[in-house]
C-alpha positions in Angstrom: 199.1 58.0 -83.0 201.8 56.5 -85.2 204.7 59.0 -85.5 206.5 58.2 -88.7 209.3 60.8 -88.2 210.1 59.1 -84.8 209.8 55.7 -86.5 212.4 56.4 -89.2 214.6 58.3 -86.8 214.8 55.1 -84.7 215.0 52.8 -87.7 217.9 54.1 -89.8 220.5 53.8 -87.1 219.3 50.2 -86.2 219.3 49.3 -89.9 222.9 50.4 -90.1 223.9 48.6 -86.8 222.3 45.3 -88.0 223.8 45.6 -91.4 227.2 46.1 -90.0 226.8 43.2 -87.5 225.5 40.8 -90.3 228.1 41.8 -92.9 231.0 41.5 -90.5 229.8 38.1 -89.6 229.8 37.3 -93.3 233.3 38.8 -93.7 234.6 36.7 -90.8 233.2 33.6 -92.4 234.8 34.5 -95.7 238.1 35.1 -94.2 238.1 31.9 -92.3 237.0 30.1 -95.4 240.7 30.4 -96.5 241.5 27.8 -93.8 238.9 25.4 -95.2 235.4 24.1 -94.9 236.5 22.5 -91.5 237.1 25.9 -90.1 233.7 27.3 -91.5 232.0 24.3 -89.9 233.8 24.8 -86.6 232.8 28.5 -86.4 229.3 27.6 -87.3 228.7 25.0 -84.5 230.3 27.3 -81.9 228.1 30.2 -83.1 225.0 28.0 -82.6 226.1 27.5 -79.0 227.0 31.3 -78.7 223.3 32.1 -79.8 222.1 30.1 -77.0 224.1 32.0 -74.5 223.6 35.4 -76.2 219.9 34.8 -75.9 220.1 35.1 -72.1 221.7 38.6 -72.5 219.3 39.9 -75.3 216.2 38.7 -73.5 217.2 40.4 -70.3 218.0 43.4 -72.4 214.5 43.1 -74.0 213.0 43.3 -70.4 215.0 46.4 -69.6 214.2 48.0 -73.0 210.5 47.5 -72.4 210.7 48.9 -68.8 212.8 51.8 -69.8 210.6 52.6 -72.7 207.4 52.5 -70.6 209.1 54.6 -67.8 210.2 57.3 -70.3 206.6 57.2 -71.9 205.2 57.8 -68.4 207.8 60.6 -67.7 209.7 58.7 -64.9 213.3 59.2 -65.7 214.5 58.2 -62.2 213.0 54.7 -62.6 214.6 54.4 -66.1 218.1 55.3 -64.8 217.8 52.9 -61.9 216.6 50.2 -64.2 219.5 50.8 -66.6 222.3 50.5 -64.1 220.9 47.6 -62.1 220.1 45.6 -65.2 223.7 46.0 -66.6 225.0 44.8 -63.1 222.9 41.6 -63.1 223.4 40.7 -66.8 227.2 41.1 -66.6 227.4 38.9 -63.5 225.3 36.3 -65.2 227.6 36.4 -68.3 230.7 35.8 -66.0 229.2 32.7 -64.8 228.3 31.5 -68.3 231.8 32.3 -69.5 233.5 30.4 -66.8 231.2 27.3 -67.3 232.1 27.1 -71.0 235.8 27.7 -70.4 235.8 24.7 -68.0 233.4 22.4 -69.8 233.4 23.7 -73.4 235.5 20.9 -74.8 233.1 18.2 -73.3 230.2 20.1 -74.6 231.5 20.1 -78.2 232.2 16.5 -78.0 228.8 15.6 -76.5 226.8 17.7 -78.9 228.8 17.3 -82.2 230.5 14.0 -81.6 229.8 13.0 -85.2 231.8 15.9 -86.6 235.2 15.5 -88.0 238.0 15.7 -85.5 239.6 18.8 -87.1 236.2 20.5 -86.9 236.0 19.7 -83.2 239.4 20.9 -82.4 238.8 24.2 -84.2 235.5 24.5 -82.3 237.1 24.2 -79.0 239.5 26.9 -79.7 236.9 29.3 -81.0 234.5 28.5 -78.1 237.2 29.5 -75.4 237.6 33.0 -77.0 233.8 33.3 -77.3 233.4 32.5 -73.5 236.0 35.0 -72.6 233.9 37.7 -74.5 230.5 37.0 -72.9 230.7 39.6 -70.1 231.7 42.3 -72.6 228.9 41.2 -75.0 226.4 41.2 -72.2 227.4 44.7 -71.1 227.0 46.2 -74.7 223.7 44.1 -75.4 222.1 45.5 -72.2 223.4 49.1 -72.6 222.3 49.2 -76.3 218.8 47.8 -75.4 218.5 50.6 -72.8 219.5 53.2 -75.2 217.1 52.0 -77.7 214.3 52.0 -75.0 215.1 55.7 -74.5 214.8 56.4 -78.2 218.6 56.7 -78.7 219.4 54.4 -81.6 222.4 56.3 -83.0 224.9 55.7 -80.2 224.7 51.8 -80.4 225.1 52.2 -84.2 228.2 54.4 -83.9 229.7 51.9 -81.4 228.8 49.1 -83.7 230.7 50.7 -86.5 233.8 51.1 -84.5 233.7 47.7 -83.0 233.3 46.1 -86.4 236.2 48.0 -87.9 238.3 46.6 -84.9 236.8 43.0 -85.7 237.8 43.2 -89.3 241.1 44.9 -88.7 242.3 42.5 -86.0 240.9 39.5 -88.0 242.6 40.3 -91.2 246.0 40.9 -89.2 245.7 37.5 -87.3 244.4 35.4 -90.2 246.3 36.7 -93.2 249.5 38.2 -91.8 250.1 36.0 -88.7 248.4 32.9 -90.0 246.5 32.1 -86.8 243.3 30.8 -88.6 240.5 30.1 -86.2 242.5 31.5 -83.3 242.7 34.8 -85.2 238.9 34.8 -85.6 238.5 34.4 -81.8 240.9 37.1 -80.9 239.2 39.6 -83.2 235.8 38.6 -81.7 237.1 39.2 -78.1 238.9 42.5 -78.9 235.8 44.0 -80.6 233.5 43.1 -78.0 235.9 44.6 -75.2 235.9 47.8 -77.3 232.2 48.0 -77.7 231.6 47.5 -74.0 234.0 50.2 -73.0 232.7 52.7 -75.3 229.1 52.3 -74.5 229.8 52.3 -70.8 231.4 55.7 -71.4 228.4 57.1 -73.2 225.9 55.9 -70.6 228.0 57.3 -67.8 228.1 60.8 -69.5 224.7 60.6 -71.3 222.2 63.5 -71.0 219.3 61.0 -71.2 219.4 57.7 -69.5 222.4 58.1 -67.2 224.1 55.6 -64.7 226.6 58.0 -63.1 224.8 58.8 -59.9 222.7 55.5 -59.5 223.3 52.7 -57.1 224.7 49.4 -58.5 223.0 47.4 -55.8 220.1 45.4 -57.3 216.7 46.2 -55.9 213.7 43.9 -56.1 211.3 46.6 -57.0 213.5 47.6 -60.0 214.7 44.3 -61.2 211.4 42.4 -60.8 209.5 44.2 -63.7 212.6 43.5 -65.9 212.6 39.8 -65.0 208.8 39.6 -65.5 209.5 40.3 -69.2 213.1 39.0 -69.5 212.6 35.6 -67.9 209.7 34.5 -70.2 211.6 36.0 -73.2 214.8 34.2 -72.0 213.0 30.8 -71.8 211.5 31.4 -75.2 214.9 32.3 -76.7 216.7 29.5 -74.7 214.4 26.8 -75.9 214.3 28.3 -79.4 218.1 28.5 -79.8 218.3 25.2 -78.0 216.0 23.7 -80.7 218.3 25.3 -83.3 221.3 23.7 -81.6 219.6 20.3 -81.7 218.9 20.8 -85.5 222.6 21.7 -85.9 223.4 18.2 -84.6 221.0 16.8 -87.2 222.8 18.8 -89.9 226.2 17.5 -88.6 225.0 13.9 -89.3 224.5 15.0 -92.9 228.3 15.6 -93.3 230.7 18.5 -93.3 229.5 19.7 -96.7 225.9 20.1 -95.5 227.2 21.7 -92.3 229.2 24.4 -94.3 226.3 24.9 -96.8 223.9 25.4 -93.8 226.3 28.0 -92.2 226.7 30.0 -95.5 223.1 29.9 -96.4 222.2 31.0 -92.8 224.7 33.9 -93.1 223.2 35.1 -96.4 219.7 34.8 -95.1 220.6 37.0 -92.2 222.0 39.6 -94.6 218.7 39.7 -96.5 216.7 39.8 -93.2 218.5 42.9 -91.8 215.2 45.0 -92.2 213.3 42.3 -90.2 215.8 42.1 -87.3 215.8 45.9 -87.2 212.1 46.3 -87.1 211.9 43.7 -84.4 214.1 45.9 -82.2 212.4 49.2 -83.2 209.0 47.6 -82.3 210.0 47.2 -78.8 210.7 50.8 -78.2 207.7 52.1 -80.2 205.0 49.9 -78.6 206.7 50.1 -75.1 206.6 53.9 -75.2 203.0 53.8 -76.5 201.9 51.6 -73.6 203.6 53.9 -71.2 201.7 56.7 -72.7 198.5 54.8 -72.3 197.9 54.3 -76.0 195.7 51.1 -76.4 193.1 49.6 -78.6 192.5 50.9 -82.1 195.6 53.2 -82.2 197.8 50.4 -80.9 196.5 48.0 -83.5 197.3 50.6 -86.2 200.9 51.0 -84.9 201.4 47.3 -84.9 199.9 46.8 -88.5 202.1 49.6 -89.8 205.3 48.1 -88.1 204.4 44.6 -89.6 203.6 46.1 -93.0 206.8 48.1 -93.2 208.8 44.8 -92.5 207.0 43.1 -95.3 207.8 45.8 -97.8 211.4 46.1 -96.7 212.0 42.3 -96.9 210.4 42.2 -100.3 212.8 44.9 -101.5 215.9 43.3 -100.1 214.9 39.9 -101.4 214.3 41.2 -105.0 217.6 42.9 -105.0 219.5 39.9 -103.6 218.1 37.2 -105.8 220.0 38.0 -109.0 223.2 38.7 -106.9 223.3 35.3 -105.2 225.8 33.7 -107.5 228.2 36.4 -106.9 227.7 36.6 -103.1 228.0 32.8 -102.7 231.2 32.8 -104.6 232.9 35.0 -102.1 232.9 31.9 -99.7 234.7 29.9 -102.2 232.6 26.8 -101.6 233.1 23.5 -103.5 230.5 22.7 -106.2 228.6 20.2 -103.9 228.3 22.8 -101.2 227.3 25.4 -103.6 224.5 23.4 -105.0 223.0 22.8 -101.5 223.3 26.6 -100.8 221.3 27.7 -103.8 218.7 25.0 -103.2 218.1 26.0 -99.7 218.0 29.8 -100.4 215.5 29.4 -103.3 213.1 27.6 -100.8 213.3 30.2 -98.1 213.5 33.5 -100.0 210.2 32.8 -101.7 208.3 32.9 -98.4 210.4 34.8 -96.0 209.1 38.4 -96.9 205.6 37.3 -96.1 205.9 34.9 -93.2 208.8 36.2 -91.1 207.3 39.6 -90.2 204.1 38.1 -88.7 206.1 35.3 -87.0 208.7 37.6 -85.3 207.8 41.3 -85.5 204.2 40.8 -84.2 205.3 38.9 -81.1 207.9 41.6 -80.4 205.0 43.9 -80.2 202.9 41.6 -78.1 205.8 41.2 -75.6 206.2 44.9 -75.4 202.7 45.2 -73.9 204.0 43.1 -71.1 202.7 39.8 -72.3 205.8 37.6 -72.5 204.2 34.4 -71.4 202.0 33.7 -74.4 204.9 34.6 -76.7 207.1 32.0 -75.0 204.4 29.3 -75.0 203.9 29.7 -78.8 207.5 29.9 -79.6 208.4 26.9 -77.5 205.6 24.7 -78.9 206.1 25.6 -82.6 209.9 25.3 -82.3 209.9 21.8 -80.9 206.8 20.3 -82.5 207.3 21.7 -86.0 210.9 22.7 -86.6 212.9 20.3 -84.4 210.6 17.3 -84.9 210.4 18.1 -88.6 214.3 18.2 -88.8 214.6 14.9 -87.1 212.0 13.2 -89.4 213.8 14.7 -92.4 217.2 13.3 -91.5 216.1 9.9 -90.2 213.1 9.0 -92.4 213.4 10.9 -95.7 216.0 11.7 -98.4 215.3 15.4 -98.4 218.6 16.3 -96.7 219.1 20.0 -95.9 216.2 21.1 -98.0 213.8 19.2 -95.8 215.2 20.9 -92.7 214.7 24.4 -94.1 211.2 23.6 -95.4 210.2 22.8 -91.7 211.8 26.1 -90.7 209.3 27.8 -93.1 206.5 25.7 -91.7 207.5 27.0 -88.1 206.9 30.5 -89.4 203.5 29.7 -90.6 202.4 28.1 -87.2 203.9 30.9 -85.3 202.3 33.6 -87.4 198.8 32.1 -87.1 199.0 31.7 -83.4 200.3 35.2 -82.8 197.5 36.8 -84.9 195.0 34.9 -82.8 196.7 36.1 -79.6 196.9 39.8 -80.8 193.1 39.8 -81.2 192.6 38.7 -77.4 195.5 40.7 -76.0 194.0 43.1 -73.2 196.0 46.2 -74.5 195.9 45.5 -78.3 192.2 44.7 -78.2 191.5 47.7 -75.9 189.8 45.7 -73.3 192.0 47.2 -70.5 192.3 50.8 -72.0 192.0 52.3 -68.6 194.5 49.9 -66.8 198.3 50.9 -66.8 200.7 48.0 -67.2 201.9 46.4 -64.0 205.5 46.8 -64.8 205.6 50.6 -64.8 
């Protein structure tokens, strides 16, 4: 049965954490805007690369979150603890490899993907990418540990750490940009410092935690522990890798539209993330709630009711944030100090996406989070990959090369992608063994 008190106890810390993460990203963009539109464009293209790598960490964290949540739902704390420590070790080692790769080949990667960008944009991007790559192991440690804590029902600890790390980010960023005049380098140093702080703090909490605890667990990976995590995390990783890879390709199409379009796309995306804070928060909370429900053998009608409520709450919250933000858009956009041509593109794109986002996004993203939490990652991956590449990427290519729709056309196809995903996931939810109740007597394989 859906426990509203438990739901809201999980939700509000995640909302605060996501709000902080999003607003800090906006503040960083605003601070670097003083350097110019080239700096914003540089940070934007590196961010698209970072999302590609961050997806590996968050996908692996999703697998650990589901397994920890199901283990706790089944009353198996020993398994939850072993999953926590071994997942962190594997994820951090993977992040070290990714970071070294980008430190060595980052410049060549920027030139290959964004060769059409202005030379100054590419130079700034190479600097920011180096600092981002150095931060990957710390980001991986925090992402994995935060996911494990959410899986155990503790959403407050990641929230508190996010508050502290974001204060560090803004403080160091302001010092480096405004007082020392280091520009994009200052943004990179602030990013690295804040991620080191967050990894250190969350490690301390997990070591001394009363719930999931890593203090007495072996750091040596075991197949029996890691395999269930990978069974969920790998398909999720492929899903996210191809999804963010598609977004990266789209970013190269936007680059071909010019620096103004690249800056407008970055600012519009930043504002959209702000409005979508409830959606991203519900996606995280859904993994814990559905995962623990599966672990407690809640299937069929009760599970469907839980998923409908999670999706419904997301729709209502997105409607509220959209209605609040619409009249405030001129004020928010002005904080970025964009030129008039960039400002016009920002408003045009936002008016397209905000009309449909409250109704399309929850079904396209919260529903698949619920499906994945039942252990069914493969179907979610297949739908996401096909929709991203055949709707969003192909649509962006068609827009840039065969129409005069510009940035508007690219975002229209983003919305079309949400429609296709939503329809496909509704169909899958009706045939899902645990959601439909066809396997109400069968426990999930990964517990």
